[in-house]
Residue frames relative to the residue before (quaternion, step in Angstrom):
aa qw qx qy qz dx dy dz
M 1.0000 0.0000 0.0000 0.0000 0.00 0.00 0.00
K 0.2077 -0.7773 0.5851 0.1017 3.55 -1.16 0.69
A 0.0531 -0.7982 0.6000 0.0078 3.55 -1.08 0.78
L 0.2522 -0.7253 0.6244 0.1433 3.51 -1.30 0.61
I 0.0804 -0.7790 0.6211 0.0304 3.57 -0.91 0.96
V 0.0245 -0.8226 0.5662 -0.0454 3.57 -0.71 1.09
G 0.4356 0.6695 -0.5213 0.3006 3.57 -1.02 0.89
I 0.7310 -0.4041 0.2907 0.4668 3.58 -1.27 0.03
N 0.7903 -0.0075 0.0368 0.6116 3.57 0.92 -0.93
T 0.1531 -0.8425 0.5149 0.0402 3.57 -0.40 1.23
R 0.3894 0.7907 -0.4373 0.1787 3.59 1.26 -0.31
P 0.6829 0.5007 -0.3428 0.4067 3.68 0.63 -0.92
V 0.7080 0.4473 -0.2689 0.4757 3.58 0.89 -0.93
V 0.6092 0.5512 -0.3470 0.4523 3.58 1.01 -0.79
N 0.7181 0.4581 -0.2686 0.4498 3.57 0.74 -1.02
S 0.6016 0.5468 -0.3453 0.4689 3.56 1.19 -0.56
L 0.6907 0.4708 -0.2730 0.4762 3.59 0.91 -0.93
K 0.5877 0.5815 -0.3686 0.4249 3.58 1.09 -0.66
K 0.6401 0.5283 -0.3200 0.4568 3.60 1.07 -0.71
L 0.6649 0.4740 -0.2980 0.4944 3.59 1.25 -0.36
G 0.5788 -0.6336 0.3514 0.3742 3.57 1.30 0.07
F 0.3935 0.7311 -0.4738 0.2934 3.60 1.21 0.33
F 0.3505 -0.6261 0.6377 0.2802 3.52 -1.37 0.39
L 0.1307 -0.8710 0.4734 -0.0145 3.55 -0.55 1.20
Y 0.1673 -0.7276 0.6587 0.0932 3.49 -1.11 0.92
S 0.0983 -0.7846 0.6106 0.0443 3.57 -0.87 0.97
V 0.0240 -0.7517 0.6590 0.0084 3.56 -0.98 0.96
S 0.1865 0.8087 -0.5175 0.2084 3.55 -0.26 1.27
Y 0.5429 -0.5631 0.4896 0.3853 3.54 -1.33 0.08
Y 0.7550 0.3074 -0.1691 0.5539 3.58 0.77 -1.06
S 0.1073 -0.7738 0.6197 0.0749 3.54 -1.26 0.46
P 0.0708 -0.8419 0.5342 0.0290 3.61 0.38 1.19
E 0.6451 -0.5614 0.3731 0.3598 3.54 -1.22 0.56
D 0.7190 0.4232 -0.2456 0.4936 3.61 1.15 -0.55
L 0.4105 0.6691 -0.4956 0.3718 3.59 1.15 0.64
N 0.1903 -0.8486 0.4912 0.0492 3.58 -0.43 1.26
A 0.2755 0.7670 -0.5326 0.2283 3.61 0.96 0.79
D 0.5112 -0.6346 0.4855 0.3166 3.56 -1.21 0.53
V 0.7696 0.1024 -0.0490 0.6284 3.57 1.11 -0.78
K 0.0876 -0.8243 0.5593 -0.0053 3.58 -0.70 1.13
Y 0.0149 -0.7391 0.6733 0.0097 3.52 -1.01 0.94
Y 0.0816 0.8061 -0.5796 0.0867 3.58 -0.75 0.99
F 0.3230 -0.7775 0.5268 0.1169 3.54 -1.23 0.62
I 0.5594 0.5300 -0.4188 0.4804 3.54 1.03 0.84
D 0.4242 -0.6171 0.5747 0.3303 3.55 -1.23 0.43
P 0.3458 -0.7894 0.4592 0.2155 3.63 -0.27 1.17
Y 0.6921 0.4518 -0.2809 0.4878 3.60 1.24 -0.31
N 0.7768 0.1386 -0.0881 0.6080 3.59 1.27 -0.20
H 0.2433 -0.8625 0.4244 0.1295 3.54 0.28 1.33
G 0.2552 -0.7746 0.5429 0.2004 3.60 1.01 -0.63
K 0.5878 -0.5716 0.4378 0.3688 3.56 -1.26 -0.41
L 0.5198 -0.6822 0.4275 0.2859 3.54 -0.72 1.14
R 0.6902 0.5081 -0.3002 0.4188 3.60 0.75 -1.00
E 0.6971 0.4661 -0.2707 0.4727 3.57 1.08 -0.68
N 0.7877 0.3853 -0.1600 0.4532 3.57 1.01 -0.81
Y 0.6170 0.6068 -0.3516 0.3571 3.58 1.11 -0.58
D 0.0268 0.7657 -0.6407 0.0504 3.54 -0.96 0.97
E 0.3112 -0.7984 0.4841 0.1770 3.56 -0.15 1.29
N 0.6296 0.5670 -0.3505 0.3991 3.60 1.03 -0.66
K 0.5591 0.5679 -0.3933 0.4584 3.59 1.21 -0.37
L 0.6448 0.5017 -0.3133 0.4842 3.57 1.04 -0.79
I 0.6657 0.5179 -0.3043 0.4428 3.56 0.91 -0.95
E 0.6565 0.5135 -0.3128 0.4556 3.58 0.95 -0.87
K 0.6611 0.4900 -0.3091 0.4768 3.60 0.94 -0.82
A 0.6449 0.5166 -0.3221 0.4621 3.59 0.95 -0.85
D 0.6377 0.5441 -0.3238 0.4387 3.57 1.00 -0.83
E 0.6184 0.5464 -0.3340 0.4555 3.59 1.13 -0.64
L 0.7322 0.4437 -0.2170 0.4689 3.58 1.14 -0.68
I 0.4547 0.7566 -0.4149 0.2208 3.55 1.24 -0.42
D 0.6740 0.5059 -0.3053 0.4434 3.61 1.01 -0.73
N 0.6201 0.5715 -0.3318 0.4227 3.60 1.26 -0.26
V 0.7607 0.4117 -0.1726 0.4712 3.58 1.20 -0.47
D 0.4755 -0.6604 0.5134 0.2725 3.51 -1.39 0.34
Y 0.8013 0.1229 -0.0319 0.5846 3.58 1.14 -0.70
V 0.1667 -0.7464 0.6333 0.1184 3.54 -1.30 0.52
F 0.1193 -0.7673 0.6281 0.0488 3.56 -0.98 0.96
I 0.1790 -0.7997 0.5692 0.0668 3.59 -0.82 1.03
T 0.1324 -0.7733 0.6167 0.0642 3.56 -0.81 1.06
S 0.7621 -0.3966 0.2369 0.4537 3.61 -1.21 -0.17
G 0.7337 0.4918 -0.3163 0.3461 3.51 -1.32 0.39
V 0.7316 0.3308 -0.2424 0.5446 3.61 1.22 -0.04
F 0.8137 0.1941 -0.2152 0.5039 3.53 -1.20 0.79
E 0.5617 0.6244 -0.3619 0.4045 3.56 1.20 0.55
S 0.6854 0.4343 -0.3071 0.4972 3.62 1.17 0.33
E 0.6861 -0.5009 0.3400 0.4034 3.54 -1.28 0.39
N 0.7520 0.3943 -0.1997 0.4890 3.58 1.08 -0.76
S 0.3312 0.7599 -0.4997 0.2513 3.59 1.22 0.27
K 0.3583 -0.6985 0.5764 0.2270 3.54 -0.96 0.89
I 0.2118 -0.7995 0.5551 0.0883 3.57 -0.89 0.93
P 0.1552 -0.8002 0.5740 0.0786 3.61 -0.26 1.22
K 0.4463 -0.6581 0.5278 0.2986 3.56 -1.26 0.32
W 0.0785 0.7939 -0.5905 0.1217 3.54 0.04 1.37
D 0.1504 -0.8081 0.5643 0.0774 3.59 -0.76 0.99
K 0.6210 0.5588 -0.3272 0.4415 3.58 1.25 0.27
V 0.4112 0.7449 -0.4488 0.2732 3.59 1.28 0.21
V 0.3015 -0.7102 0.6104 0.1792 3.54 -1.04 0.90
G 0.7600 0.2389 -0.2062 0.5681 3.57 -0.27 1.26
N 0.8014 -0.2834 0.2130 0.4818 3.54 -1.20 -0.57
E 0.4489 -0.6883 0.5066 0.2608 3.55 -1.01 0.87
P 0.7073 -0.4796 0.3086 0.4177 3.61 -1.20 0.45
K 0.6417 0.5380 -0.3323 0.4340 3.61 0.92 -0.87
K 0.6669 0.4957 -0.2961 0.4709 3.58 0.98 -0.85
I 0.6321 0.5307 -0.3354 0.4541 3.60 0.97 -0.83
K 0.6712 0.4858 -0.3040 0.4701 3.59 0.89 -0.90
E 0.6211 0.5531 -0.3364 0.4417 3.59 0.99 -0.81
I 0.7066 0.4455 -0.2634 0.4826 3.60 0.84 -0.98
S 0.6529 0.5524 -0.3113 0.4144 3.59 1.10 -0.72
N 0.5265 0.5347 -0.4384 0.4946 3.57 1.26 0.04
K 0.2872 -0.8219 0.4661 0.1572 3.55 0.12 1.35
F 0.6676 0.5254 -0.3280 0.4131 3.57 0.85 -0.92
K 0.6707 0.4785 -0.2994 0.4813 3.60 0.90 -0.88
T 0.6391 0.5260 -0.3262 0.4565 3.57 1.03 -0.79
Y 0.6428 0.5122 -0.3254 0.4676 3.60 0.97 -0.83
K 0.6726 0.5048 -0.3077 0.4450 3.57 0.88 -0.90
K 0.6385 0.5066 -0.3300 0.4763 3.57 1.06 -0.70
L 0.6306 0.5278 -0.3278 0.4650 3.58 0.98 -0.83
E 0.6667 0.5068 -0.2947 0.4603 3.55 0.94 -0.96
K 0.6545 0.5224 -0.3070 0.4522 3.59 0.93 -0.89
L 0.7036 0.4567 -0.2588 0.4790 3.57 1.06 -0.76
G 0.5997 -0.6268 0.3347 0.3680 3.59 1.28 0.04
Y 0.4778 0.6519 -0.4603 0.3671 3.60 1.19 0.24
N 0.5270 -0.6296 0.4701 0.3239 3.56 -1.16 0.60
I 0.1115 0.7449 -0.6553 0.0575 3.55 -0.98 0.93
P 0.5719 -0.5392 0.4509 0.4229 3.63 -1.15 0.34
I 0.5874 -0.5475 0.4368 0.4056 3.60 -1.14 0.53
T 0.0744 -0.8393 0.5340 -0.0692 3.53 -0.61 1.24
K 0.0393 0.7923 -0.6076 0.0394 3.56 -1.02 0.84
K 0.4048 -0.6635 0.5702 0.2658 3.53 -1.16 0.69
I 0.1653 -0.8054 0.5681 0.0354 3.56 -0.76 1.16
N 0.1955 -0.8320 0.5152 0.0634 3.57 -0.64 1.16
N 0.8109 0.0572 -0.0114 0.5823 3.61 1.20 -0.35
K 0.7210 -0.4520 0.3129 0.4218 3.56 -1.34 0.15
N 0.6314 0.5483 -0.3453 0.4260 3.60 0.97 -0.77
Q 0.6590 0.4931 -0.3082 0.4770 3.58 0.96 -0.85
L 0.6355 0.5244 -0.3263 0.4633 3.56 1.04 -0.76
Y 0.6406 0.5249 -0.3256 0.4562 3.58 0.96 -0.85
K 0.6580 0.5085 -0.3107 0.4603 3.60 0.93 -0.85
F 0.6341 0.5195 -0.3316 0.4670 3.58 1.04 -0.80
L 0.6777 0.4840 -0.2893 0.4721 3.59 0.96 -0.87
E 0.5849 0.5636 -0.3705 0.4506 3.58 1.11 -0.59
E 0.6969 0.4748 -0.2690 0.4653 3.56 1.02 -0.85
F 0.8234 0.2543 -0.1045 0.4965 3.58 0.86 -0.95
N 0.3837 -0.7634 0.4328 0.2874 3.58 1.34 -0.21
C 0.7929 0.0543 -0.0080 0.6069 3.57 1.06 -0.79
C 0.0551 0.8128 -0.5777 0.0516 3.58 -0.94 0.82
I 0.3682 -0.6705 0.5913 0.2553 3.52 -1.39 0.18
L 0.1929 -0.7671 0.6020 0.1096 3.57 -0.90 0.95
K 0.0283 -0.7903 0.6117 -0.0237 3.54 -1.02 0.90
P 0.5177 -0.5865 0.4946 0.3787 3.59 -1.17 0.40
I 0.5857 -0.5920 0.4120 0.3698 3.58 -1.12 0.57
Y 0.7710 0.2704 -0.1544 0.5556 3.58 1.02 -0.76
G 0.6144 0.5536 -0.4368 0.3540 3.53 -1.30 0.49
S 0.2475 -0.7246 0.6157 0.1863 3.55 -1.06 0.75
G 0.7406 0.1954 -0.2124 0.6068 3.55 -0.78 1.03
G 0.3349 0.8098 -0.4565 0.1541 3.57 -0.74 -1.02
Y 0.6947 -0.5006 0.3598 0.3706 3.49 -1.42 0.08
L 0.1421 -0.7791 0.6079 0.0577 3.55 -1.03 0.87
L 0.1283 -0.7734 0.6162 0.0747 3.57 -1.12 0.69
K 0.2182 -0.7765 0.5811 0.1083 3.56 -0.73 1.11
L 0.0257 -0.8039 0.5934 -0.0328 3.57 -0.83 1.04
N 0.0832 -0.7467 0.6492 0.1189 3.54 -1.27 0.46
L 0.7395 -0.4378 0.2624 0.4389 3.57 -1.26 0.22
N 0.6304 0.5496 -0.3353 0.4337 3.60 1.04 -0.71
D 0.6186 0.5672 -0.3426 0.4223 3.59 1.13 -0.59
F 0.5333 0.6729 -0.4040 0.3156 3.56 1.19 -0.45
K 0.6800 0.4777 -0.2887 0.4754 3.58 1.17 -0.47
K 0.5925 0.5990 -0.3540 0.4060 3.57 1.28 -0.15
E 0.6861 -0.5134 0.3439 0.3840 3.54 -1.31 0.45
I 0.5565 0.6438 -0.3891 0.3528 3.59 1.10 -0.63
I 0.5896 0.5903 -0.3657 0.4125 3.60 1.10 -0.63
N 0.6666 0.5151 -0.2983 0.4488 3.58 1.03 -0.78
K 0.6602 0.5139 -0.3020 0.4569 3.60 1.23 -0.34
I 0.5202 0.6451 -0.4150 0.3756 3.59 1.26 -0.17
K 0.2401 -0.7650 0.5847 0.1234 3.56 -0.90 0.98
F 0.2044 -0.7948 0.5649 0.0858 3.56 -0.48 1.23
P 0.5629 -0.1479 -0.8105 -0.0661 1.56 -2.25 1.12
V 0.1213 -0.7590 0.6356 0.0717 3.54 -1.31 0.52
I 0.4400 -0.6372 0.5473 0.3175 3.52 -1.36 0.06
A 0.1278 -0.7593 0.6333 0.0783 3.56 -1.02 0.87
Q 0.0429 -0.7872 0.6151 0.0081 3.55 -0.98 0.90
E 0.5580 -0.5677 0.4752 0.3748 3.53 -1.14 0.62
F 0.4345 -0.6920 0.5129 0.2631 3.56 -1.06 0.74
I 0.1201 -0.7668 0.6286 0.0502 3.55 -0.84 1.05
E 0.3747 -0.7437 0.5126 0.2093 3.55 -0.57 1.17
G 0.5663 0.6135 -0.4346 0.3377 3.57 -1.00 0.76
K 0.6419 -0.5348 0.4029 0.3737 3.51 -1.36 0.14
S 0.4217 -0.6964 0.5272 0.2433 3.54 -1.25 0.53
F 0.0659 -0.7982 0.5988 0.0005 3.56 -1.00 0.88
S 0.1017 -0.7663 0.6223 0.1231 3.52 -1.32 0.16
A 0.2364 -0.7268 0.6264 0.1530 3.51 -1.33 0.48
N 0.1906 -0.8007 0.5627 0.0771 3.58 -0.85 1.00
F 0.0763 -0.7870 0.6123 0.0023 3.51 -1.07 0.91
I 0.1068 -0.7064 0.6855 0.1405 3.50 -1.36 0.41
D 0.7600 -0.0058 -0.1106 0.6404 3.51 -0.53 1.27
N 0.7019 -0.4040 0.2839 0.5133 3.63 -0.61 -0.98
K 0.4822 0.6551 -0.4396 0.3810 3.56 1.20 0.51
F 0.4058 -0.7045 0.5325 0.2356 3.56 -0.80 1.03
I 0.2096 -0.7946 0.5624 0.0917 3.56 -0.90 0.99
T 0.7890 -0.2330 0.2034 0.5309 3.59 0.71 -1.04
F 0.3421 -0.6345 0.6354 0.2767 3.48 -1.43 0.27
N 0.1177 -0.7769 0.6149 0.0671 3.57 -1.19 0.60
K 0.2918 -0.6842 0.6298 0.2237 3.53 -1.22 0.57
Q 0.2817 -0.8038 0.5037 0.1442 3.56 -0.60 1.12
I 0.2856 -0.7185 0.6090 0.1766 3.53 -1.20 0.67
I 0.0327 -0.7971 0.6016 -0.0404 3.56 -0.55 1.23
I 0.0110 -0.7954 0.6050 -0.0330 3.58 -0.74 1.09
N 0.8387 -0.0568 -0.0146 0.5414 3.57 -0.71 1.14
G 0.7330 -0.4595 0.2262 0.4476 3.54 0.96 0.93
M 0.6780 0.4715 -0.2884 0.4845 3.59 1.27 0.05
Y 0.5496 -0.5821 0.4885 0.3470 3.54 -1.20 0.64
A 0.0007 0.8225 -0.5668 0.0465 3.58 -0.74 1.07
G 0.7935 -0.2443 0.1281 0.5425 3.57 1.21 0.38
N 0.2066 -0.7771 0.5819 0.1216 3.54 -1.29 -0.24
L 0.3469 -0.6562 0.6200 0.2545 3.48 -1.43 0.22
T 0.0524 0.8174 -0.5608 0.1210 3.57 -0.64 1.21
P 0.5608 -0.2978 -0.7658 0.1021 1.59 -1.61 1.90
Y 0.3354 -0.7000 0.5856 0.2335 3.57 -1.23 0.51
L 0.2245 -0.8628 0.4498 0.0523 3.53 -0.37 1.31
K 0.6183 0.6110 -0.3228 0.3745 3.60 1.26 -0.10
L 0.5799 0.5892 -0.3780 0.4167 3.60 1.19 0.33
S 0.5659 -0.6219 0.4369 0.3197 3.53 -1.17 0.68
H 0.4141 -0.7023 0.5242 0.2460 3.57 -0.94 0.88
N 0.4508 0.6785 -0.4565 0.3579 3.59 1.29 0.01
Y 0.6094 0.5753 -0.3488 0.4195 3.59 1.19 -0.49
I 0.5574 0.6728 -0.3872 0.2946 3.57 1.08 -0.70
N 0.6667 0.5057 -0.3188 0.4451 3.59 0.88 -0.86
I 0.5912 0.5526 -0.3651 0.4603 3.60 1.10 -0.64
F 0.7001 0.4699 -0.2694 0.4652 3.56 0.88 -0.98
K 0.6039 0.5482 -0.3529 0.4585 3.59 1.07 -0.68
D 0.6284 0.5343 -0.3306 0.4587 3.56 1.01 -0.82
I 0.6456 0.5216 -0.3216 0.4559 3.58 0.97 -0.84
I 0.6172 0.5415 -0.3356 0.4618 3.58 0.99 -0.85
E 0.7004 0.4708 -0.2684 0.4645 3.58 0.92 -0.92
V 0.6528 0.5303 -0.3174 0.4381 3.59 0.93 -0.91
F 0.7396 0.3875 -0.2174 0.5056 3.58 0.99 -0.84
E 0.3762 -0.7715 0.4461 0.2534 3.59 1.37 0.12
L 0.2421 0.8022 -0.5015 0.2154 3.56 0.89 1.03
K 0.2075 -0.7773 0.5877 0.0863 3.56 -1.15 0.76
G 0.7993 0.3366 -0.2105 0.4510 3.53 -1.30 0.27
M 0.7553 -0.3273 0.2811 0.4935 3.56 -1.05 -0.84
N 0.0739 0.7913 -0.6004 0.0894 3.58 -0.89 0.99
G 0.1596 -0.7835 0.5928 0.0963 3.54 -1.22 0.55
I 0.1650 -0.7538 0.6277 0.1028 3.54 -1.19 0.63
D 0.2148 -0.7716 0.5900 0.1019 3.57 -0.70 1.15
F 0.0670 0.8205 -0.5617 0.0826 3.56 -0.94 0.85
L 0.2785 -0.6937 0.6357 0.1924 3.50 -1.43 0.33
I 0.3231 -0.7401 0.5522 0.2073 3.58 -1.22 0.28
R 0.0736 0.7640 -0.6382 0.0604 3.55 -0.94 0.98
D 0.8355 -0.0022 -0.0499 0.5472 3.58 -0.79 1.05
N 0.6583 -0.5512 0.2810 0.4288 3.56 1.03 0.94
E 0.6069 0.5131 -0.3682 0.4824 3.58 1.22 0.49
P 0.4166 -0.7050 0.5047 0.2733 3.61 -0.97 0.76
Y 0.1576 -0.7568 0.6292 0.0802 3.55 -1.05 0.87
I 0.3494 -0.7724 0.4955 0.1893 3.57 -0.53 1.21
V 0.0812 -0.8123 0.5768 0.0311 3.59 -0.86 0.97
D 0.8110 -0.0257 -0.0107 0.5843 3.62 1.20 -0.19
I 0.1604 -0.7148 0.6664 0.1385 3.51 -1.32 0.51
N 0.1388 -0.7927 0.5918 0.0466 3.59 -0.77 1.05
P 0.1242 -0.8694 0.4775 0.0276 3.60 -0.06 1.32
R 0.6608 0.4368 -0.3206 0.5194 3.60 0.91 0.91
I 0.7412 -0.3821 0.2865 0.4719 3.57 -1.31 0.02
L 0.3495 -0.8114 0.4567 0.1044 3.51 -0.80 1.16
G 0.6475 -0.5307 0.3978 0.3753 3.53 -1.34 0.27
T 0.6317 0.5299 -0.3299 0.4597 3.58 1.25 -0.29
Y 0.3163 0.8096 -0.4640 0.1708 3.59 1.32 -0.15
E 0.7851 0.3561 -0.2140 0.4593 3.59 0.53 -1.12
I 0.5796 0.5550 -0.3970 0.4455 3.61 1.16 -0.38
I 0.6086 0.5309 -0.3488 0.4755 3.57 1.06 -0.71
E 0.6293 0.5241 -0.3281 0.4708 3.59 1.01 -0.79
M 0.6856 0.4941 -0.2917 0.4479 3.58 0.82 -1.00
S 0.7110 0.4782 -0.2697 0.4394 3.56 0.83 -0.99
S 0.7404 0.3904 -0.2186 0.5015 3.59 1.08 -0.70
S 0.3042 -0.7656 0.4957 0.2749 3.58 1.30 -0.38
K 0.5661 0.5634 -0.3917 0.4568 3.57 1.09 0.80
N 0.4756 -0.6534 0.5101 0.2944 3.54 -1.20 0.59
L 0.3362 -0.7947 0.4720 0.1806 3.56 -0.42 1.23
A 0.5793 0.5737 -0.3815 0.4357 3.59 1.11 -0.56
R 0.6156 0.5491 -0.3322 0.4574 3.57 1.03 -0.80
V 0.6604 0.5047 -0.2988 0.4690 3.58 1.00 -0.85
L 0.6726 0.5036 -0.3013 0.4508 3.59 0.91 -0.91
L 0.6661 0.4947 -0.2925 0.4755 3.57 1.15 -0.61
D 0.8023 0.0616 -0.0031 0.5937 3.58 1.14 -0.60
Y 0.3225 -0.8040 0.4724 0.1626 3.57 -0.25 1.30
K 0.4872 0.6536 -0.4593 0.3527 3.62 1.17 -0.09
Y 0.6628 0.4879 -0.3008 0.4818 3.59 1.26 -0.34
L 0.3958 0.7553 -0.4571 0.2528 3.60 1.28 -0.05
S 0.6500 0.5478 -0.3214 0.4173 3.57 0.96 -0.83
E 0.6092 0.5714 -0.3517 0.4227 3.60 1.23 -0.35
I 0.5950 0.5800 -0.3693 0.4162 3.61 1.21 -0.33
R 0.2153 0.7342 -0.6099 0.2063 3.54 -0.31 1.34
L 0.2977 -0.7831 0.5199 0.1668 3.57 -0.47 1.16
K 0.1930 -0.8327 0.5172 0.0426 3.55 -0.75 1.12
E 0.8083 0.1816 -0.0685 0.5558 3.59 1.00 -0.80
I 0.4402 -0.6935 0.5120 0.2512 3.55 -1.17 0.66
Y 0.0727 -0.7846 0.6156 0.0118 3.56 -0.94 1.01
I 0.2377 -0.7263 0.6216 0.1721 3.52 -1.29 0.47
K 0.1354 -0.7662 0.6247 0.0657 3.54 -0.92 0.97
R 0.0198 0.7955 -0.6049 0.0299 3.58 -0.93 0.93
I 0.2320 -0.7217 0.6364 0.1425 3.53 -0.88 1.00
L 0.2336 -0.7894 0.5552 0.1182 3.58 -0.69 1.08
F 0.1767 -0.7867 0.5875 0.0691 3.55 -0.86 1.03
A 0.5538 -0.6210 0.4442 0.3322 3.56 -1.11 0.72
K 0.3639 -0.7446 0.5222 0.2010 3.57 -0.84 1.02
E 0.7465 -0.0018 -0.0371 0.6644 3.53 1.36 -0.31
K 0.6691 -0.4455 0.3588 0.4744 3.59 -1.21 0.01
I 0.0110 -0.8407 0.5376 -0.0635 3.56 -0.64 1.13
I 0.3107 -0.6581 0.6348 0.2595 3.48 -1.45 0.09
A 0.2579 -0.8092 0.5159 0.1121 3.55 -0.54 1.20
N 0.0302 0.7643 -0.6436 0.0275 3.53 -1.10 0.77
I 0.1075 0.8494 -0.5017 0.1236 3.55 0.77 1.16
S 0.3160 -0.7530 0.5466 0.1854 3.57 -0.77 1.01
K 0.4922 -0.6449 0.4971 0.3078 3.57 -1.10 0.70
R 0.2547 0.7482 -0.5793 0.1994 3.56 -0.81 0.99
N 0.7140 -0.4353 0.3273 0.4401 3.54 -1.33 0.13
F 0.8313 0.2731 -0.2300 0.4259 3.52 -1.29 0.68
V 0.7038 0.4162 -0.2634 0.5119 3.63 1.22 -0.17
Y 0.0293 -0.8188 0.5696 -0.0659 3.57 -0.74 1.15
D 0.7740 0.3151 -0.2603 0.4836 3.57 -1.32 0.28
I 0.1629 0.8426 -0.4923 0.1455 3.52 1.01 0.93
P 0.3460 -0.7438 0.5287 0.2181 3.63 -0.77 0.97
K 0.6470 -0.4981 0.3941 0.4219 3.57 -1.26 0.26
K 0.6060 -0.5568 0.4249 0.3771 3.54 -1.18 0.60
N 0.8428 0.1209 -0.1517 0.5020 3.55 -0.96 1.03
A 0.3102 0.7330 -0.5346 0.2839 3.60 1.15 0.56
I 0.3371 -0.7186 0.5725 0.2054 3.57 -1.05 0.83
I 0.0482 -0.8039 0.5924 -0.0229 3.56 -0.73 1.11
E 0.4135 -0.7424 0.4808 0.2161 3.54 -0.75 1.11
K 0.6530 -0.5030 0.3992 0.4016 3.55 -1.27 0.45
G 0.8142 0.2565 -0.2072 0.4778 3.56 -0.94 0.94
E 0.6085 0.5494 -0.3584 0.4467 3.60 1.26 -0.14
P 0.5847 -0.6067 0.3988 0.3619 3.63 -1.12 0.57
I 0.2846 -0.7446 0.5815 0.1627 3.55 -1.10 0.78
V 0.7651 -0.1860 0.1791 0.5898 3.58 0.61 -1.19
T 0.3708 -0.6600 0.5869 0.2871 3.53 -1.40 -0.04
V 0.1442 -0.7696 0.6175 0.0750 3.57 -0.97 0.91
I 0.0094 0.7835 -0.6205 0.0309 3.59 -0.90 0.95
A 0.2198 0.7781 -0.5556 0.1936 3.58 -0.63 1.10
K 0.4871 -0.6493 0.5041 0.2949 3.53 -1.32 0.35
E 0.7989 0.0178 0.0302 0.6005 3.57 1.15 -0.63
N 0.8012 0.2932 -0.2305 0.4680 3.55 -1.36 0.25
I 0.2627 0.8069 -0.5034 0.1626 3.59 1.13 0.51
K 0.6125 0.5604 -0.3604 0.4252 3.61 1.05 -0.65
S 0.6625 0.4958 -0.3149 0.4649 3.59 0.96 -0.81
I 0.6233 0.5211 -0.3391 0.4743 3.62 1.09 -0.69
I 0.6459 0.5198 -0.3152 0.4618 3.57 0.95 -0.90
N 0.6626 0.5079 -0.3096 0.4551 3.59 0.88 -0.93
R 0.6470 0.5242 -0.3212 0.4510 3.56 1.00 -0.81
V 0.6303 0.5276 -0.3349 0.4606 3.59 1.00 -0.79
Y 0.6738 0.4976 -0.3045 0.4536 3.58 0.86 -0.92
K 0.6286 0.5413 -0.3335 0.4479 3.59 1.09 -0.66
E 0.6590 0.5014 -0.3028 0.4719 3.58 1.21 -0.50
C 0.6233 0.5022 -0.3388 0.4945 3.56 1.31 0.09
V 0.2244 -0.7762 0.5792 0.1084 3.57 -0.89 0.97
E 0.4878 -0.6512 0.4917 0.3101 3.55 -0.91 0.91
Y 0.5147 -0.6964 0.4092 0.2875 3.56 -0.68 1.15
E 0.6689 0.5056 -0.3072 0.4501 3.58 0.86 -0.93
K 0.6418 0.5187 -0.3251 0.4618 3.58 1.03 -0.75
R 0.6352 0.5248 -0.3300 0.4607 3.59 1.00 -0.82
E 0.6629 0.5058 -0.3037 0.4611 3.58 0.95 -0.88
E 0.6445 0.5149 -0.3182 0.4672 3.56 1.04 -0.78
D 0.6317 0.5330 -0.3277 0.4578 3.58 1.05 -0.82
K 0.6264 0.5457 -0.3362 0.4437 3.59 1.04 -0.79
K 0.6570 0.5246 -0.3072 0.4458 3.56 0.99 -0.84
N 0.7033 0.4860 -0.2559 0.4513 3.55 1.11 -0.73
I 0.5254 0.6321 -0.4153 0.3898 3.60 1.28 -0.15
């Protein structure tokens, strides 16, 4: 059997399918050293990563994947494609889970929020903001808010308060955007396959970006599950899906629906000791997914521009090429472990050399 996996980072799903004996085509932005695809197409310079926001073009991935579609039996979609207003929507009938059209539909955050609100689900107070004046009025009312792009599942968040309005950051905002009242508290998600609840997760958010999670998170009420199941059914979602939420007054407030393979994919595999691709291909194996152990996943970002020299070893994934240049704020590797995660993280950072220091050392030779 042959499969195509497309998205910003395809490694978890590719490596899962490889264990089932699939011949694999990967179309991705990143191309880590531990990606086990048979055929790899990628859109990053593996020796000089640059900045994702400036260089990423999802339609390049979609066009390449479309060229390969007749070669495969199945298509798996991970994050980063069909999530923008300009996403091209091919007619693929081999997708495991939600089709591209559905992913794009849900990824219009504003329309999704309005539908949730109309159906009576809790969401933070939300408004589409077209200019600085509208933003100022929203901040006058709520003092603090979260800004989000109109399109995209998950994605970058910016927290603002009224005092920030005089700062330079306001001039960098690209309108229109979504503004939501700020709800104090931790971020969580609920994961489903088909309409079966799999796990709660505590999310790790750093500087407004998803940076990992603790899975499974066992301290949440199972009373929320039926609410989330209803959402899965109302939006007619298939395959693997996630719902991000906050809690206020013991009630869940929905902040995102992620209608594709999730960042928790491989942690669910590790905790249940089951191959998740096998489950997604045949729901008769769904009952075997029982999470037993708690794992922490952390995406490590460069604290400054660095040269990476990460050694392959247990608990470290998405390994860049030796001596790859990685810009400040860009991802370096993913760490997943049950314990001693801080020592693993520290060791990874020690294997990275500050770029400016390396250049200075070269001059002194």
